[in-house]
C-alpha beads as a LAMMPS data file, in Angstrom:
LAMMPS data file: protein, C-alpha beads

223 atoms
222 bonds

1 atom types
1 bond types

-500.0 500.0 xlo xhi
-500.0 500.0 ylo yhi
-500.0 500.0 zlo zhi

Masses

1 110.0

Atoms # bond

1 1 1 -315.155 -429.491 -211.485
2 1 1 -314.311 -432.531 -209.367
3 1 1 -317.610 -433.901 -207.936
4 1 1 -316.541 -433.717 -204.270
5 1 1 -315.723 -430.045 -204.690
6 1 1 -319.029 -429.341 -206.448
7 1 1 -320.842 -430.899 -203.483
8 1 1 -319.377 -428.229 -201.186
9 1 1 -320.864 -425.309 -203.086
10 1 1 -322.855 -423.110 -200.712
11 1 1 -321.972 -425.298 -197.719
12 1 1 -320.432 -424.789 -194.288
13 1 1 -317.337 -426.963 -193.881
14 1 1 -316.350 -427.810 -190.312
15 1 1 -312.699 -428.148 -189.389
16 1 1 -312.101 -430.633 -186.585
17 1 1 -308.574 -430.209 -185.262
18 1 1 -306.880 -429.987 -181.867
19 1 1 -305.216 -426.591 -182.114
20 1 1 -303.721 -426.826 -178.626
21 1 1 -301.123 -429.638 -178.342
22 1 1 -302.252 -430.162 -174.732
23 1 1 -305.851 -430.809 -175.768
24 1 1 -307.224 -434.153 -174.550
25 1 1 -309.246 -434.250 -177.783
26 1 1 -306.149 -434.873 -179.930
27 1 1 -307.117 -438.424 -180.879
28 1 1 -308.224 -439.527 -184.361
29 1 1 -311.427 -441.163 -183.101
30 1 1 -312.460 -438.129 -181.036
31 1 1 -311.703 -435.630 -183.807
32 1 1 -313.646 -437.775 -186.263
33 1 1 -316.610 -438.012 -183.900
34 1 1 -316.665 -434.237 -183.376
35 1 1 -316.741 -433.773 -187.136
36 1 1 -319.478 -436.370 -187.470
37 1 1 -321.499 -434.599 -184.773
38 1 1 -321.199 -431.330 -186.708
39 1 1 -322.876 -433.125 -189.587
40 1 1 -325.997 -433.407 -187.435
41 1 1 -326.152 -429.618 -187.478
42 1 1 -325.856 -429.398 -191.238
43 1 1 -322.133 -429.368 -192.034
44 1 1 -321.607 -430.063 -195.722
45 1 1 -318.068 -431.395 -195.390
46 1 1 -315.025 -431.518 -193.151
47 1 1 -311.395 -430.450 -192.910
48 1 1 -309.148 -432.608 -190.724
49 1 1 -305.444 -432.990 -190.003
50 1 1 -303.623 -436.256 -190.638
51 1 1 -304.251 -439.514 -192.540
52 1 1 -305.318 -441.234 -189.320
53 1 1 -308.157 -438.768 -188.764
54 1 1 -309.150 -438.878 -192.433
55 1 1 -309.336 -442.676 -192.297
56 1 1 -311.367 -442.650 -189.090
57 1 1 -313.772 -440.046 -190.442
58 1 1 -314.073 -441.687 -193.862
59 1 1 -315.546 -444.742 -192.158
60 1 1 -318.180 -442.529 -190.552
61 1 1 -319.328 -440.254 -193.385
62 1 1 -319.950 -439.993 -197.101
63 1 1 -319.557 -436.197 -197.033
64 1 1 -316.488 -434.626 -198.682
65 1 1 -313.319 -434.616 -196.595
66 1 1 -310.533 -432.069 -196.975
67 1 1 -307.321 -433.562 -195.651
68 1 1 -304.190 -431.764 -194.490
69 1 1 -300.940 -432.853 -192.846
70 1 1 -299.221 -430.280 -190.675
71 1 1 -295.430 -430.487 -190.498
72 1 1 -293.905 -427.688 -188.450
73 1 1 -290.225 -428.280 -189.168
74 1 1 -287.774 -425.764 -187.765
75 1 1 -286.358 -423.430 -190.381
76 1 1 -289.240 -423.595 -192.863
77 1 1 -292.129 -421.197 -193.427
78 1 1 -294.559 -423.625 -195.081
79 1 1 -296.078 -426.329 -192.878
80 1 1 -299.465 -427.425 -194.258
81 1 1 -299.156 -430.547 -196.450
82 1 1 -295.617 -430.065 -197.690
83 1 1 -294.619 -433.377 -199.307
84 1 1 -295.869 -435.709 -202.024
85 1 1 -295.734 -438.510 -199.456
86 1 1 -298.220 -436.599 -197.262
87 1 1 -300.489 -435.923 -200.228
88 1 1 -300.536 -439.592 -201.209
89 1 1 -301.136 -440.719 -197.624
90 1 1 -304.118 -438.377 -197.282
91 1 1 -305.598 -439.540 -200.589
92 1 1 -305.084 -443.194 -199.729
93 1 1 -306.815 -442.620 -196.376
94 1 1 -309.916 -441.301 -198.155
95 1 1 -309.515 -437.530 -198.577
96 1 1 -311.532 -436.120 -201.483
97 1 1 -309.630 -432.840 -201.426
98 1 1 -306.086 -432.144 -200.248
99 1 1 -305.285 -428.683 -198.896
100 1 1 -301.698 -427.492 -199.341
101 1 1 -300.117 -424.250 -198.187
102 1 1 -299.274 -422.083 -201.186
103 1 1 -297.724 -419.061 -199.486
104 1 1 -294.339 -417.571 -200.237
105 1 1 -291.388 -418.809 -198.205
106 1 1 -289.168 -421.805 -197.665
107 1 1 -290.604 -425.284 -198.154
108 1 1 -289.375 -428.568 -196.608
109 1 1 -290.681 -430.649 -199.503
110 1 1 -291.783 -430.448 -203.119
111 1 1 -293.246 -427.393 -204.848
112 1 1 -296.964 -426.627 -204.703
113 1 1 -297.279 -427.590 -208.356
114 1 1 -295.776 -431.008 -207.684
115 1 1 -298.102 -431.547 -204.728
116 1 1 -301.106 -430.575 -206.855
117 1 1 -300.059 -433.007 -209.574
118 1 1 -299.705 -435.809 -207.017
119 1 1 -303.206 -435.179 -205.662
120 1 1 -304.709 -435.069 -209.147
121 1 1 -302.980 -438.334 -209.985
122 1 1 -304.883 -439.904 -207.065
123 1 1 -308.179 -438.377 -208.245
124 1 1 -308.367 -435.738 -205.509
125 1 1 -309.014 -432.009 -205.831
126 1 1 -306.496 -429.474 -204.529
127 1 1 -307.155 -426.559 -202.201
128 1 1 -304.496 -423.842 -201.998
129 1 1 -304.168 -422.143 -198.590
130 1 1 -303.022 -418.605 -199.451
131 1 1 -302.676 -415.155 -197.897
132 1 1 -302.335 -412.804 -200.890
133 1 1 -303.764 -412.350 -204.377
134 1 1 -300.341 -413.041 -205.890
135 1 1 -300.116 -416.379 -204.077
136 1 1 -303.641 -417.253 -205.169
137 1 1 -302.927 -416.436 -208.798
138 1 1 -299.746 -418.519 -208.859
139 1 1 -301.463 -421.435 -207.100
140 1 1 -304.299 -421.427 -209.623
141 1 1 -301.769 -421.468 -212.462
142 1 1 -300.031 -424.437 -210.812
143 1 1 -303.120 -426.588 -210.507
144 1 1 -305.223 -425.428 -207.540
145 1 1 -308.897 -426.326 -208.003
146 1 1 -310.021 -424.001 -205.231
147 1 1 -308.433 -421.168 -203.240
148 1 1 -308.842 -420.700 -199.476
149 1 1 -308.038 -417.647 -197.336
150 1 1 -306.613 -419.870 -194.584
151 1 1 -303.268 -418.112 -194.228
152 1 1 -304.477 -414.502 -194.125
153 1 1 -303.003 -412.987 -190.969
154 1 1 -300.389 -415.698 -190.578
155 1 1 -297.766 -414.478 -193.058
156 1 1 -295.438 -411.470 -192.857
157 1 1 -297.291 -409.812 -195.744
158 1 1 -300.668 -410.077 -193.977
159 1 1 -299.810 -409.702 -190.304
160 1 1 -302.622 -407.930 -188.472
161 1 1 -305.153 -408.451 -191.281
162 1 1 -308.820 -408.588 -190.326
163 1 1 -310.334 -412.063 -190.366
164 1 1 -312.588 -413.096 -192.028
165 1 1 -311.165 -410.989 -194.880
166 1 1 -314.405 -410.090 -196.670
167 1 1 -312.973 -407.348 -198.902
168 1 1 -310.092 -409.604 -199.908
169 1 1 -312.543 -412.355 -200.819
170 1 1 -314.255 -410.009 -203.239
171 1 1 -310.947 -409.210 -204.917
172 1 1 -310.068 -412.889 -205.203
173 1 1 -313.425 -413.761 -206.722
174 1 1 -313.090 -410.964 -209.268
175 1 1 -309.550 -411.944 -210.270
176 1 1 -309.694 -415.753 -210.328
177 1 1 -311.415 -418.383 -212.449
178 1 1 -311.369 -420.969 -209.659
179 1 1 -313.750 -420.812 -206.681
180 1 1 -312.816 -419.181 -203.372
181 1 1 -313.431 -420.590 -199.905
182 1 1 -313.417 -418.389 -196.815
183 1 1 -311.441 -419.914 -193.963
184 1 1 -310.145 -418.173 -190.859
185 1 1 -311.927 -416.181 -188.175
186 1 1 -315.435 -417.451 -188.924
187 1 1 -317.159 -417.371 -185.545
188 1 1 -320.740 -416.187 -186.116
189 1 1 -323.732 -416.740 -188.410
190 1 1 -323.132 -413.199 -189.639
191 1 1 -319.600 -414.135 -190.699
192 1 1 -320.991 -417.042 -192.712
193 1 1 -323.612 -414.855 -194.387
194 1 1 -321.098 -412.095 -195.170
195 1 1 -318.712 -414.616 -196.676
196 1 1 -321.312 -415.807 -199.156
197 1 1 -322.357 -412.223 -199.884
198 1 1 -318.717 -411.481 -200.731
199 1 1 -318.788 -414.303 -203.283
200 1 1 -317.474 -417.305 -201.370
201 1 1 -318.011 -420.755 -202.870
202 1 1 -318.063 -422.302 -199.377
203 1 1 -317.082 -421.380 -195.821
204 1 1 -314.889 -423.175 -193.289
205 1 1 -315.331 -422.778 -189.534
206 1 1 -313.245 -424.698 -187.040
207 1 1 -312.524 -423.231 -183.630
208 1 1 -316.067 -421.897 -183.199
209 1 1 -317.402 -425.452 -183.489
210 1 1 -314.801 -428.005 -182.434
211 1 1 -312.387 -426.273 -180.013
212 1 1 -313.927 -426.141 -176.505
213 1 1 -310.836 -424.441 -175.065
214 1 1 -310.961 -421.604 -177.593
215 1 1 -314.734 -421.299 -177.360
216 1 1 -314.425 -420.947 -173.588
217 1 1 -311.695 -418.295 -173.906
218 1 1 -313.833 -416.451 -176.453
219 1 1 -316.798 -416.342 -174.083
220 1 1 -314.664 -415.267 -171.127
221 1 1 -313.065 -412.449 -173.141
222 1 1 -316.187 -410.377 -172.527
223 1 1 -315.586 -410.314 -168.755

Bonds

1 1 1 2
2 1 2 3
3 1 3 4
4 1 4 5
5 1 5 6
6 1 6 7
7 1 7 8
8 1 8 9
9 1 9 10
10 1 10 11
11 1 11 12
12 1 12 13
13 1 13 14
14 1 14 15
15 1 15 16
16 1 16 17
17 1 17 18
18 1 18 19
19 1 19 20
20 1 20 21
21 1 21 22
22 1 22 23
23 1 23 24
24 1 24 25
25 1 25 26
26 1 26 27
27 1 27 28
28 1 28 29
29 1 29 30
30 1 30 31
31 1 31 32
32 1 32 33
33 1 33 34
34 1 34 35
35 1 35 36
36 1 36 37
37 1 37 38
38 1 38 39
39 1 39 40
40 1 40 41
41 1 41 42
42 1 42 43
43 1 43 44
44 1 44 45
45 1 45 46
46 1 46 47
47 1 47 48
48 1 48 49
49 1 49 50
50 1 50 51
51 1 51 52
52 1 52 53
53 1 53 54
54 1 54 55
55 1 55 56
56 1 56 57
57 1 57 58
58 1 58 59
59 1 59 60
60 1 60 61
61 1 61 62
62 1 62 63
63 1 63 64
64 1 64 65
65 1 65 66
66 1 66 67
67 1 67 68
68 1 68 69
69 1 69 70
70 1 70 71
71 1 71 72
72 1 72 73
73 1 73 74
74 1 74 75
75 1 75 76
76 1 76 77
77 1 77 78
78 1 78 79
79 1 79 80
80 1 80 81
81 1 81 82
82 1 82 83
83 1 83 84
84 1 84 85
85 1 85 86
86 1 86 87
87 1 87 88
88 1 88 89
89 1 89 90
90 1 90 91
91 1 91 92
92 1 92 93
93 1 93 94
94 1 94 95
95 1 95 96
96 1 96 97
97 1 97 98
98 1 98 99
99 1 99 100
100 1 100 101
101 1 101 102
102 1 102 103
103 1 103 104
104 1 104 105
105 1 105 106
106 1 106 107
107 1 107 108
108 1 108 109
109 1 109 110
110 1 110 111
111 1 111 112
112 1 112 113
113 1 113 114
114 1 114 115
115 1 115 116
116 1 116 117
117 1 117 118
118 1 118 119
119 1 119 120
120 1 120 121
121 1 121 122
122 1 122 123
123 1 123 124
124 1 124 125
125 1 125 126
126 1 126 127
127 1 127 128
128 1 128 129
129 1 129 130
130 1 130 131
131 1 131 132
132 1 132 133
133 1 133 134
134 1 134 135
135 1 135 136
136 1 136 137
137 1 137 138
138 1 138 139
139 1 139 140
140 1 140 141
141 1 141 142
142 1 142 143
143 1 143 144
144 1 144 145
145 1 145 146
146 1 146 147
147 1 147 148
148 1 148 149
149 1 149 150
150 1 150 151
151 1 151 152
152 1 152 153
153 1 153 154
154 1 154 155
155 1 155 156
156 1 156 157
157 1 157 158
158 1 158 159
159 1 159 160
160 1 160 161
161 1 161 162
162 1 162 163
163 1 163 164
164 1 164 165
165 1 165 166
166 1 166 167
167 1 167 168
168 1 168 169
169 1 169 170
170 1 170 171
171 1 171 172
172 1 172 173
173 1 173 174
174 1 174 175
175 1 175 176
176 1 176 177
177 1 177 178
178 1 178 179
179 1 179 180
180 1 180 181
181 1 181 182
182 1 182 183
183 1 183 184
184 1 184 185
185 1 185 186
186 1 186 187
187 1 187 188
188 1 188 189
189 1 189 190
190 1 190 191
191 1 191 192
192 1 192 193
193 1 193 194
194 1 194 195
195 1 195 196
196 1 196 197
197 1 197 198
198 1 198 199
199 1 199 200
200 1 200 201
201 1 201 202
202 1 202 203
203 1 203 204
204 1 204 205
205 1 205 206
206 1 206 207
207 1 207 208
208 1 208 209
209 1 209 210
210 1 210 211
211 1 211 212
212 1 212 213
213 1 213 214
214 1 214 215
215 1 215 216
216 1 216 217
217 1 217 218
218 1 218 219
219 1 219 220
220 1 220 221
221 1 221 222
222 1 222 223
């Protein structure tokens, strides 16, 4: 197992991204600082969007960084790290692991297998963001070092699925030889504990930690 991935075993990974395009936090230095601050609370690694944020954060931490590059091009279903150029840019900026979407659907760039090969050529591990067991199995066959439940609920096949998908995690763990990371819908300590009970290798939480707008909406939803 690639050392950076091994270091994430049993850890909480914090995703620092500006989910709302209007967010005033959508600056590489601010996103990197929010991630760094999460480290004070015990985060074992980070997931961030874009080479600029990876580079900024790399200068601030020695913890593992998962890098992605979102590319929401009209007419394509896949949008998380879709080209070899993006993979290489993330690796060159300091990402230890590159996460690529491995769901079914149209792609604007190279195949998942080609993206995985490009990351491995740079010495990085590859995380496959999937939504189904079939996608996970294919991604593992094509070079994924770790599988993440990131896309559960975001694809036609999983629309309306409960997140975090604890039962699904158990099925993935039983079927795959590569580790499984729970990502998506992790908002409470209980979610983290249940994820590990289900067999997760690590857990990612983003909005519950680094998205003040979504945290505020979540709190107000009780009124």
